[in-house]
C-alpha positions as CSV (number, residue, x, y, z in Angstrom):
1,X,-0.1,-4.0,-31.8
2,X,1.4,-0.5,-32.5
3,X,-0.4,2.1,-33.9
4,X,0.8,3.6,-37.4
5,X,2.1,6.8,-36.0
6,X,3.8,5.0,-33.1
7,X,5.8,3.0,-35.3
8,X,6.9,6.1,-37.4
9,X,7.8,7.8,-34.1
10,X,10.0,4.7,-33.2
11,X,12.4,5.4,-36.1
12,X,12.6,9.0,-35.2
13,X,13.3,8.4,-31.5
14,X,16.6,6.9,-32.2
15,X,17.7,10.3,-33.5
16,X,16.5,12.4,-30.7
17,X,18.8,14.3,-28.7
18,X,19.1,14.0,-25.0
19,X,18.4,17.9,-24.6
20,X,15.0,17.2,-25.9
21,X,14.0,14.4,-23.4
22,X,11.9,15.3,-20.3
23,X,11.1,12.9,-17.5
24,X,8.5,14.0,-15.1
25,X,5.8,12.5,-12.6
26,X,2.4,13.6,-11.4
27,X,2.1,14.0,-7.6
28,X,-1.1,14.9,-5.6
29,X,-3.5,14.0,-2.8
30,X,-6.2,11.1,-3.3
31,X,-8.9,12.0,-5.8
32,X,-7.3,15.4,-7.0
33,X,-7.4,14.1,-10.5
34,X,-3.9,12.7,-11.4
35,X,-5.0,9.8,-13.7
36,X,-7.6,11.8,-15.5
37,X,-5.0,14.7,-16.2
38,X,-2.8,11.9,-17.5
39,X,-5.4,10.8,-19.9
40,X,-5.8,14.2,-21.5
41,X,-1.9,14.5,-21.9
42,X,-1.9,11.1,-23.7
43,X,-4.9,12.3,-25.9
44,X,-3.4,15.7,-26.7
45,X,0.1,14.3,-27.7
46,X,-1.5,11.7,-29.8
47,X,0.1,8.9,-27.9
48,X,-3.1,6.8,-27.9
49,X,-6.2,6.5,-30.2
50,X,-9.5,7.8,-29.4
51,X,-10.7,4.5,-29.5
52,X,-8.2,3.4,-26.8
53,X,-9.2,6.2,-24.6
54,X,-11.2,5.5,-21.5
55,X,-11.2,6.7,-17.9
56,X,-8.1,6.1,-16.0
57,X,-6.2,4.6,-19.3
58,X,-3.0,4.0,-17.6
59,X,-4.7,1.9,-14.7
60,X,-4.4,-1.4,-16.0
61,X,-5.6,-3.4,-13.1
62,X,-9.4,-4.4,-12.9
63,X,-9.1,-3.4,-9.1
64,X,-8.0,0.1,-9.9
65,X,-10.7,0.7,-12.1
66,X,-13.4,-0.6,-9.8
67,X,-11.9,1.4,-6.7
68,X,-11.4,4.5,-8.7
69,X,-7.7,4.6,-7.2
70,X,-4.3,4.1,-8.6
71,X,-2.4,1.3,-6.8
72,X,0.7,1.1,-9.2
73,X,2.8,3.8,-10.8
74,X,2.5,3.7,-14.6
75,X,5.3,5.0,-16.8
76,X,4.5,6.0,-20.4
77,X,6.4,7.7,-23.2
78,X,4.9,10.6,-25.3
79,X,6.0,12.6,-28.3
80,X,5.3,16.4,-28.3
81,X,6.2,18.9,-31.0
82,X,6.8,22.6,-30.2
83,X,8.3,25.5,-32.4
84,X,9.6,22.8,-34.9
85,X,11.3,20.7,-32.2
86,X,10.3,17.2,-31.3
87,X,10.4,16.4,-27.6
88,X,10.3,12.9,-25.7
89,X,8.2,13.2,-22.7
90,X,8.3,10.3,-20.2
91,X,5.4,10.4,-17.9
92,X,5.0,8.5,-14.7
93,X,1.4,8.5,-13.1
94,X,1.6,8.0,-9.2
95,X,-0.8,6.7,-6.5
96,X,-2.2,9.1,-4.3
97,X,-2.9,7.2,-1.0
98,X,-0.6,7.2,1.8
99,X,-0.4,3.3,1.7
100,X,1.3,3.5,-1.7
101,X,3.9,6.3,-1.0
102,X,6.7,4.0,-1.8
103,X,5.6,3.9,-5.3
104,X,5.6,7.5,-5.3
105,X,9.2,7.8,-3.8
106,X,10.5,5.2,-6.5
107,X,8.9,7.3,-9.5
108,X,10.3,10.7,-8.1
109,X,13.9,9.1,-8.2
110,X,13.4,8.3,-12.0
111,X,12.3,12.0,-12.8
112,X,13.7,15.7,-13.1
113,X,10.5,17.4,-12.7
114,X,6.9,16.9,-11.2
115,X,3.5,18.2,-11.7
116,X,2.0,19.0,-8.6
117,X,-1.8,18.8,-8.9
118,X,-4.0,20.6,-6.3
119,X,-8.0,20.2,-6.5
120,X,-9.3,23.8,-6.8
121,X,-12.4,22.7,-4.8
122,X,-10.5,21.0,-2.0
123,X,-7.2,22.9,-1.7
124,X,-4.0,21.8,-0.2
125,X,-4.4,18.4,1.7
126,X,-2.1,16.3,3.6
127,X,-0.7,14.0,1.2
128,X,-0.2,17.1,-1.2
129,X,2.3,18.4,1.4
130,X,4.1,15.0,2.0
131,X,4.7,14.2,-1.7
132,X,5.9,17.8,-2.3
133,X,8.5,17.4,0.5
134,X,9.5,14.0,-1.3
135,X,9.7,15.8,-4.6
136,X,11.7,18.7,-3.0
137,X,14.3,16.3,-1.4
138,X,15.2,14.8,-4.8
139,X,15.6,18.5,-6.2
140,X,13.0,18.1,-8.6
141,X,11.4,21.0,-10.6
142,X,7.9,21.6,-9.3
143,X,5.1,22.8,-11.6
144,X,2.0,23.6,-9.8
145,X,-1.3,22.8,-11.6
146,X,-4.6,23.9,-10.3
147,X,-7.0,21.0,-11.5
148,X,-11.0,20.8,-11.6
149,X,-11.3,24.5,-12.7
150,X,-14.4,23.5,-14.5
151,X,-16.4,22.7,-11.4
152,X,-19.0,25.4,-10.1
153,X,-17.6,24.9,-6.6
154,X,-14.0,25.8,-7.6
155,X,-12.4,28.5,-5.5
156,X,-9.1,29.3,-7.5
157,X,-8.2,32.5,-5.6
158,X,-8.1,31.0,-2.2
159,X,-6.2,27.8,-3.4
160,X,-3.7,29.8,-5.3
161,X,-2.9,31.7,-2.1
162,X,-2.4,28.2,-0.3
163,X,-0.1,26.9,-3.2
164,X,2.1,30.3,-3.0
165,X,2.2,29.9,0.8
166,X,3.4,26.3,0.3
167,X,5.8,26.5,-2.4
168,X,6.7,30.1,-2.5
169,X,6.2,30.5,-6.2
170,X,4.8,33.4,-8.2
171,X,0.9,33.5,-9.2
172,X,2.1,33.2,-12.8
173,X,3.7,29.9,-12.4
174,X,0.5,28.2,-11.4
175,X,-1.3,26.6,-14.4
176,X,-5.2,26.5,-14.1
177,X,-6.5,23.3,-15.8
178,X,-9.1,20.7,-16.1
179,X,-8.5,17.0,-16.7
180,X,-12.0,16.5,-17.6
181,X,-12.5,19.1,-20.3
182,X,-8.9,19.4,-21.4
183,X,-8.8,23.2,-20.4
184,X,-5.1,24.3,-20.1
185,X,-3.5,21.0,-20.9
186,X,-1.4,22.5,-23.7
187,X,-0.2,25.2,-21.3
188,X,1.0,22.1,-19.1
189,X,2.9,20.6,-22.0
190,X,4.6,23.9,-22.8
191,X,5.5,24.5,-19.1
192,X,7.0,20.9,-18.9
193,X,9.3,21.4,-22.0
194,X,10.3,25.0,-20.7
195,X,10.7,24.4,-16.9
196,X,11.8,20.7,-16.5
197,X,15.4,20.3,-17.1
198,X,16.9,17.9,-19.6
199,X,18.5,14.6,-18.0
200,X,22.3,14.8,-17.3
201,X,24.4,12.1,-17.9
202,X,27.4,10.8,-19.9
203,X,26.4,9.0,-23.1
204,X,30.1,7.8,-23.7
205,X,30.4,6.4,-20.0
206,X,29.6,2.6,-19.2
207,X,26.1,1.8,-18.7
208,X,24.6,2.7,-15.6
209,X,20.8,2.3,-15.3
210,X,18.6,2.1,-12.2
211,X,15.7,-0.5,-12.0
212,X,12.7,1.3,-10.6
213,X,9.9,-1.4,-11.3
214,X,9.3,-4.8,-12.5
215,X,6.5,-7.0,-13.4
216,X,6.0,-10.7,-14.1
217,X,4.8,-12.0,-17.5
218,X,3.6,-15.5,-17.6
219,X,4.8,-15.7,-21.3
220,X,8.0,-13.6,-21.3
221,X,9.4,-14.0,-17.7
222,X,10.3,-10.9,-15.8
223,X,10.3,-7.6,-17.4
224,X,12.4,-4.8,-15.6
225,X,11.6,-1.1,-15.8
226,X,14.8,1.1,-15.7
227,X,16.1,4.6,-16.2
228,X,19.4,5.1,-18.1
229,X,21.8,7.4,-16.1
230,X,24.8,7.1,-18.0
231,X,25.9,5.1,-21.3
232,X,23.4,3.4,-23.5
233,X,21.9,-0.1,-23.6
234,X,21.9,-2.1,-27.0
235,X,19.8,-5.1,-27.9
236,X,21.8,-8.3,-27.6
237,X,24.0,-6.8,-25.0
238,X,25.3,-8.8,-22.1
239,X,23.9,-7.0,-19.0
240,X,24.8,-7.8,-15.2
241,X,22.6,-6.8,-12.4
242,X,25.1,-5.0,-9.9
243,X,23.9,-6.1,-6.4
244,X,23.1,-9.9,-7.3
245,X,26.1,-10.2,-9.8
246,X,23.6,-12.2,-12.2
247,X,24.4,-11.7,-15.9
248,X,21.7,-11.9,-18.8
249,X,21.5,-11.3,-22.4
250,X,19.1,-8.3,-23.3
251,X,16.8,-10.1,-25.8
252,X,14.5,-7.3,-26.1
253,X,14.7,-3.7,-25.0
254,X,12.6,-0.7,-25.6
255,X,10.5,2.2,-24.6
256,X,7.2,2.2,-22.8
257,X,4.1,3.3,-24.9
258,X,0.6,1.9,-24.2
259,X,2.3,-1.4,-25.2
260,X,5.8,-2.3,-25.1
261,X,7.8,-0.6,-28.2
262,X,10.8,-2.6,-28.9
263,X,13.9,-0.6,-30.0
264,X,17.6,-1.2,-30.9
265,X,19.1,1.3,-28.4
266,X,18.0,2.9,-25.2
267,X,20.0,6.1,-24.6
268,X,21.0,8.2,-21.7
269,X,18.2,9.9,-19.8
270,X,15.7,7.7,-21.3
271,X,13.1,5.2,-19.4
272,X,12.8,1.7,-21.0
273,X,12.2,-2.0,-20.4
274,X,14.4,-5.2,-20.7
275,X,13.3,-8.7,-21.3
276,X,16.2,-11.2,-20.7
277,X,14.3,-14.5,-19.7
278,X,14.7,-14.1,-16.0
279,X,12.4,-16.8,-14.3
280,X,13.5,-16.2,-10.6
281,X,11.8,-13.4,-9.0
282,X,14.6,-13.1,-6.3
283,X,17.2,-12.0,-9.1
284,X,15.8,-8.7,-9.8
285,X,15.4,-6.1,-7.0
286,X,14.0,-2.7,-7.3
287,X,16.7,-0.2,-6.8
288,X,19.5,-2.4,-8.4
289,X,21.7,-1.0,-10.9
290,X,22.0,-2.5,-14.5
291,X,25.2,-2.5,-16.4
292,X,27.2,-4.3,-19.1
293,X,29.1,-7.4,-18.2
294,X,31.9,-6.5,-20.6
295,X,32.3,-2.8,-19.5
296,X,30.6,-2.4,-15.9
297,X,30.3,1.0,-14.1
298,X,32.5,1.4,-11.1
299,X,29.7,1.9,-8.5
300,X,26.0,1.2,-8.0
301,X,23.4,3.9,-8.2
302,X,22.3,4.9,-4.7
303,X,19.0,3.0,-4.9
304,X,16.0,3.1,-2.5
305,X,16.0,2.6,0.9
306,X,14.4,-0.6,2.0
307,X,10.8,0.0,2.9
308,X,9.7,-0.3,6.5
309,X,6.5,-2.2,7.0
310,X,3.9,-0.5,9.3
311,X,1.3,-3.4,9.7
312,X,2.0,-7.0,10.1
313,X,-0.3,-9.8,9.6
314,X,-0.3,-13.5,8.8
315,X,-1.5,-14.8,5.5
316,X,-2.3,-18.7,5.3
317,X,-3.5,-20.8,2.4
318,X,-7.1,-22.4,3.3
319,X,-5.5,-25.7,2.3
320,X,-2.1,-26.5,3.8
321,X,-1.2,-28.4,0.4
322,X,-1.3,-24.8,-1.2
323,X,1.8,-23.6,0.8
324,X,4.3,-23.8,-1.9
325,X,1.8,-22.2,-4.5
326,X,1.2,-19.3,-2.1
327,X,5.0,-18.7,-1.8
328,X,5.5,-18.7,-5.6
329,X,2.3,-16.3,-5.9
330,X,3.7,-13.8,-3.3
331,X,7.2,-13.8,-4.9
332,X,5.5,-12.8,-8.2
333,X,3.4,-10.3,-6.5
334,X,6.5,-8.8,-4.7
335,X,8.0,-8.1,-8.1
336,X,5.1,-5.8,-8.8
337,X,4.8,-4.5,-5.4
338,X,8.1,-3.8,-3.8
339,X,6.6,-2.6,-0.6
340,X,5.5,-6.1,0.3
341,X,7.8,-8.1,2.7
342,X,7.2,-11.6,4.0
343,X,8.9,-14.5,5.8
344,X,7.5,-18.0,6.5
345,X,5.9,-18.8,9.9
346,X,3.6,-21.6,11.4
347,X,0.6,-21.3,13.4
348,X,-0.9,-24.0,15.6
349,X,-4.3,-23.1,14.4
350,X,-3.7,-22.5,10.7
351,X,-0.5,-24.5,9.8
352,X,2.1,-23.2,7.5
353,X,1.9,-19.6,6.2
354,X,3.7,-16.3,6.0
355,X,4.2,-13.2,8.1
356,X,3.8,-10.3,6.0
357,X,4.5,-6.7,6.4
358,X,2.3,-4.1,4.7
359,X,2.5,-0.2,4.6
360,X,-1.1,0.1,5.9
361,X,-4.6,-1.5,5.9
362,X,-5.7,-0.6,2.5
363,X,-2.3,-2.1,1.3
364,X,-3.0,-5.3,3.1
365,X,-6.5,-5.4,1.6
366,X,-5.2,-5.0,-1.8
367,X,-2.5,-7.7,-1.5
368,X,-5.2,-10.1,-0.4
369,X,-7.5,-9.2,-3.4
370,X,-4.7,-9.4,-5.9
371,X,-3.7,-12.8,-4.6
372,X,-7.2,-14.1,-5.1
373,X,-7.9,-12.4,-8.4
374,X,-4.3,-12.8,-10.2
375,X,-3.3,-16.0,-8.8
376,X,-6.4,-17.8,-7.6
377,X,-5.3,-18.2,-4.1
378,X,-8.0,-18.1,-1.4
379,X,-6.2,-17.0,1.8
380,X,-6.9,-16.5,5.6
381,X,-5.5,-13.2,7.0
382,X,-4.8,-13.1,10.8
383,X,-5.4,-10.1,13.1
384,X,-3.0,-7.2,11.9
385,X,-0.4,-5.8,14.5
386,X,2.5,-3.7,14.5
387,X,6.1,-4.4,15.6
388,X,7.3,-4.0,19.3
389,X,10.6,-4.0,20.9
390,X,10.9,-5.9,24.3
391,X,13.6,-5.2,26.8
392,X,14.1,-8.4,29.0
393,X,15.7,-8.3,32.5
394,X,18.6,-10.4,31.1
395,X,19.9,-10.5,27.6
396,X,19.6,-8.4,24.4
397,X,16.5,-6.5,23.3
398,X,14.3,-8.4,20.8
399,X,11.8,-7.2,18.1
400,X,8.5,-9.1,17.9
401,X,6.1,-8.9,15.2
402,X,3.7,-11.4,16.4
403,X,1.9,-11.4,19.8
404,X,2.8,-15.2,20.4
405,X,6.5,-14.1,20.5
406,X,6.0,-12.1,23.5
407,X,8.1,-13.5,26.5
408,X,6.9,-14.2,29.7
409,X,6.0,-10.9,31.4
410,X,7.6,-11.6,34.6
411,X,11.0,-11.8,32.8
412,X,10.5,-8.3,31.0
413,X,11.6,-5.1,32.0
414,X,9.4,-3.2,29.4
415,X,8.0,-3.1,26.2
416,X,8.2,-0.2,23.6
417,X,5.6,0.4,20.9
418,X,6.1,2.6,17.6
419,X,4.6,6.1,17.7
420,X,4.0,8.1,14.5
421,X,3.6,11.8,13.7
422,X,0.0,12.1,12.2
423,X,-0.9,15.3,10.3
424,X,-4.5,15.9,10.0
425,X,-5.9,18.9,7.7
426,X,-9.6,19.8,8.3
427,X,-12.3,22.4,8.4
428,X,-12.4,24.3,11.6
429,X,-15.8,23.2,12.6
430,X,-14.6,19.6,12.9
431,X,-11.5,20.3,15.2
432,X,-13.3,19.3,18.2
433,X,-14.5,16.0,17.2
434,X,-11.1,14.9,15.6
435,X,-9.4,15.8,18.9
436,X,-11.7,13.6,20.8
437,X,-11.2,10.8,18.5
438,X,-7.3,11.2,18.5
439,X,-7.2,11.5,22.4
440,X,-9.4,8.4,22.7
441,X,-6.7,6.6,20.5
442,X,-4.1,7.8,23.1
443,X,-2.9,10.7,20.9
444,X,-1.2,13.7,22.1
445,X,-1.8,17.1,20.4
446,X,1.4,18.7,19.4
447,X,0.6,21.5,17.2
448,X,-2.3,23.4,15.8
449,X,-2.0,25.8,12.8
450,X,-4.7,27.8,11.0
451,X,-3.6,27.4,7.2
452,X,-6.7,29.9,6.3
453,X,-9.6,31.1,8.6
454,X,-11.5,27.9,7.8
455,X,-8.8,25.2,7.5
456,X,-6.7,24.0,10.4
457,X,-3.6,21.7,10.3
458,X,-3.4,19.4,13.5
459,X,-0.3,17.4,14.5
460,X,-0.5,14.5,16.7
461,X,2.0,12.0,18.3
462,X,-0.1,8.6,18.3
463,X,0.7,4.8,18.9
464,X,0.8,3.2,15.5
465,X,-1.1,0.4,16.8
466,X,-4.2,2.4,17.5
467,X,-4.5,3.7,13.9
468,X,-4.2,0.3,12.4
469,X,-7.7,-0.8,12.4
470,X,-10.5,1.6,11.8
471,X,-9.1,4.9,12.6
472,X,-9.1,6.4,9.0
473,X,-12.7,5.4,8.6
474,X,-13.7,7.0,11.9
475,X,-11.7,10.2,11.0
476,X,-13.7,10.4,7.7
477,X,-17.1,10.0,9.6
478,X,-16.6,12.3,12.2
479,X,-15.4,15.0,9.8
480,X,-18.1,14.1,7.1
481,X,-15.1,13.2,4.7
482,X,-13.4,16.7,5.0
483,X,-10.4,15.6,7.0
484,X,-7.2,14.3,5.1
485,X,-4.8,12.3,6.9
486,X,-0.9,11.6,6.5
487,X,1.6,9.9,8.8
488,X,5.2,9.0,9.1
489,X,7.1,6.9,11.7
490,X,8.5,8.7,14.6
491,X,10.0,6.6,17.5
492,X,9.4,3.8,19.9
493,X,8.2,4.7,23.5
494,X,7.6,2.6,26.5
495,X,4.2,1.4,27.1
496,X,2.0,-0.6,29.4
497,X,1.2,-3.4,26.9
498,X,-0.5,-6.9,27.7
499,X,-1.2,-9.9,25.6
500,X,-4.7,-10.6,25.1
501,X,-5.4,-14.3,24.4
502,X,-8.6,-15.4,23.0
503,X,-9.8,-19.1,24.0
504,X,-12.3,-21.3,22.5
505,X,-13.3,-24.1,24.8
506,X,-10.1,-23.6,26.7
507,X,-7.8,-23.8,23.4
508,X,-6.0,-20.8,22.8
509,X,-6.4,-19.4,19.2
510,X,-2.8,-17.8,18.4
511,X,-4.3,-16.2,15.2
512,X,-6.6,-14.0,17.2
513,X,-4.2,-13.2,19.9
514,X,-3.5,-9.2,20.1
515,X,-1.1,-7.0,22.0
516,X,-3.0,-4.1,23.4
517,X,-2.6,-1.3,25.9
518,X,-3.8,-2.3,29.6
519,X,-6.5,0.2,29.5
520,X,-8.4,-1.0,26.4
521,X,-7.8,-4.8,27.2
522,X,-11.0,-5.4,29.2
523,X,-13.2,-3.5,26.6
524,X,-11.6,-5.2,23.5
525,X,-11.8,-8.8,25.1
526,X,-15.5,-8.2,25.8
527,X,-16.3,-6.9,22.3
528,X,-14.1,-9.8,20.5
529,X,-16.1,-12.5,22.5
530,X,-19.4,-11.0,21.6
531,X,-18.5,-10.6,17.9
532,X,-17.3,-14.5,17.7
533,X,-20.5,-15.5,19.4
534,X,-22.4,-13.9,16.3
535,X,-19.9,-15.4,13.6
536,X,-19.3,-18.8,15.0
537,X,-22.1,-21.2,14.0
538,X,-23.9,-23.4,16.9
539,X,-22.6,-27.0,17.3
540,X,-24.2,-30.0,18.9
541,X,-22.1,-29.0,22.1
542,X,-21.6,-25.9,24.2
543,X,-18.7,-23.6,23.3
544,X,-17.1,-21.4,25.7
545,X,-15.4,-18.2,24.3
546,X,-13.1,-16.5,26.7
547,X,-10.6,-13.5,26.8
548,X,-7.8,-13.9,29.0
549,X,-4.6,-11.9,30.1
550,X,-2.1,-14.4,31.2
551,X,-4.1,-16.8,33.6
552,X,-6.9,-14.3,34.2
553,X,-10.2,-14.6,32.4
554,X,-11.5,-11.0,31.7
555,X,-14.7,-11.8,29.6
556,X,-16.8,-14.8,28.6
557,X,-19.4,-15.6,26.2
558,X,-21.3,-19.1,25.8
559,X,-22.7,-20.4,22.4
560,X,-25.5,-22.6,23.5
561,X,-25.9,-26.1,21.9
562,X,-28.1,-27.3,19.1
563,X,-30.4,-29.6,21.1
564,X,-32.5,-32.3,19.8
565,X,-35.9,-32.6,21.9
566,X,-35.3,-36.2,23.4
567,X,-38.5,-35.9,25.5
568,X,-40.9,-35.5,22.6
569,X,-41.8,-39.0,22.6
570,X,-42.6,-39.2,26.2
571,X,-46.5,-38.6,26.5
572,X,-47.6,-38.3,30.3
573,X,-46.2,-40.8,32.8
574,X,-43.6,-40.4,35.4
575,X,-41.1,-37.6,35.4
576,X,-38.1,-40.0,36.0
577,X,-38.2,-41.4,32.6
578,X,-38.0,-37.8,31.0
579,X,-35.2,-37.0,33.5
580,X,-33.3,-40.2,32.7
581,X,-33.3,-39.3,28.8
582,X,-32.1,-35.7,29.7
583,X,-29.3,-37.1,31.8
584,X,-28.2,-39.6,28.9
585,X,-28.3,-36.5,26.4
586,X,-26.2,-34.4,28.9
587,X,-23.4,-37.1,29.2
588,X,-23.4,-37.5,25.4
589,X,-22.9,-33.6,25.0
590,X,-20.1,-33.6,27.6
591,X,-18.4,-36.5,25.9
592,X,-18.9,-34.6,22.3
593,X,-17.5,-31.5,23.8
594,X,-14.2,-33.4,24.6
595,X,-13.6,-34.6,21.3
596,X,-15.4,-32.2,19.2
597,X,-13.4,-29.3,17.4
598,X,-14.8,-25.8,16.6
599,X,-14.2,-24.5,13.0
600,X,-13.6,-20.7,12.9
601,X,-14.7,-19.0,9.9
602,X,-12.6,-16.7,8.0
603,X,-15.0,-13.7,9.0
604,X,-14.0,-14.1,12.5
605,X,-10.2,-13.4,12.1
606,X,-11.3,-10.0,10.3
607,X,-14.0,-9.2,12.7
608,X,-11.6,-7.8,15.1
609,X,-11.2,-4.8,12.5
610,X,-14.7,-3.9,12.4
611,X,-15.5,-3.7,16.2
612,X,-17.3,-0.5,16.9
């Protein structure tokens, strides 16, 4: 239900000029206070009531609140008056974690300005730099904000110097603020009005709007969020999605407040939503252009590049009958998370499922959790891996995302694996420990720059496959939480990779196979077998756990059988009677082993990630 002042605002919005509209987003590193500052902006502009206000107001997922992180970008419209003028401010709050950088790039594309938040206690960190570069690429007006000024450990002078070095701005341009206390928030609003340019566009031109997000609503169908670049959209208009060619009627349009705020018209430069009864998730693509069917625009907006997944893993339903349901759930989730890519695949051990591409391990964890919470889908996730390029002796090169797809090594020239450029910013006392960690992960140091006397930026070239599992956790522990990490894809390089197979009672479990560097294979095989021995429950027969490279067994563990004491009833007497009973038991166990099957628990598939 709309608050009274929001309803009044609606009437006035229609008359608002494009010159008085400002579109901006908030970018920063993890935990630098983006969502808290967004809460203060909403409070001061009166967009939400005091009773609606809570921590992370815009984060509407339970998962976001529990973890204290933003996963999805959130758009909201605010009204602000200054010097007798009414302004319309469209804010987009963005995630800070490197795994959700695609959300940030989409948000930036819908804005003209960005608030760059820097924590006054932490200073400039890795994601601050990479998000800033994203914003500069799109020619956004950057407003630097020094947050958390209320904390006793804040060091504004030093951090201001870092910001000036990074952006090249004047000291007066940096706004000190505190999202917690509300200090300096008024100044931020004034700066947005003064510095962020008004949107450009031709109100008289044919409608051209860029879809930057969408969400599935079980009652209303698919709701698409867009930014109008040219023309205007009226309720009841017949609209067309440019790339798919599908046409729909705009049943409801409007702006994004705390709730959806219906309107008759959404004008040039504004951000809004459309409900048109779309049921099929494949018909809405993020980055598509929305136009009028009767008077279409000549060309589509240059949308977003297709996302390049970094980590691949199989997702399978626990019960094979739930396969179709899992497909529907993933399509609906993909609407809301455009960086998720998946295609069907089958496994000998797990049946039918999907090969999914994620942007990182946290992204994979979040997708699994959202499937469970939002769609009641319990799934099994296989060992994550990255994509490799194989060069056979004959024929074309092939890209493999699954170790089971690897051709026979004798037919291969070489295999290339993806490398990344990693950027680590840390305190100088932890440089040695971080270098050791990165070199252990086959990283090569490329550059070392002292940002201040106490802060160092390290650049490494590393194989992506080495950072997939536990690299981030280890980095945090060796630096006591002081290191920040960011990476971007570099190139593919030849590497000596082997396929490590895990055999249970001689049967290969393809879900546990991994492509690893030859130097790590023996150690990893040994550790996986030891871990499986802990996790697989004992059966009535012996279970052999083996790690193999091709036909060569490199590690073995044995799970001893649960045995009944068959000789308990023999009191004294001849030993041959006991021996006879034991032999009979032995034969039974042998037969049982041939027909018995081993249930591998879900934890075993994820155990590989937590190997120390």
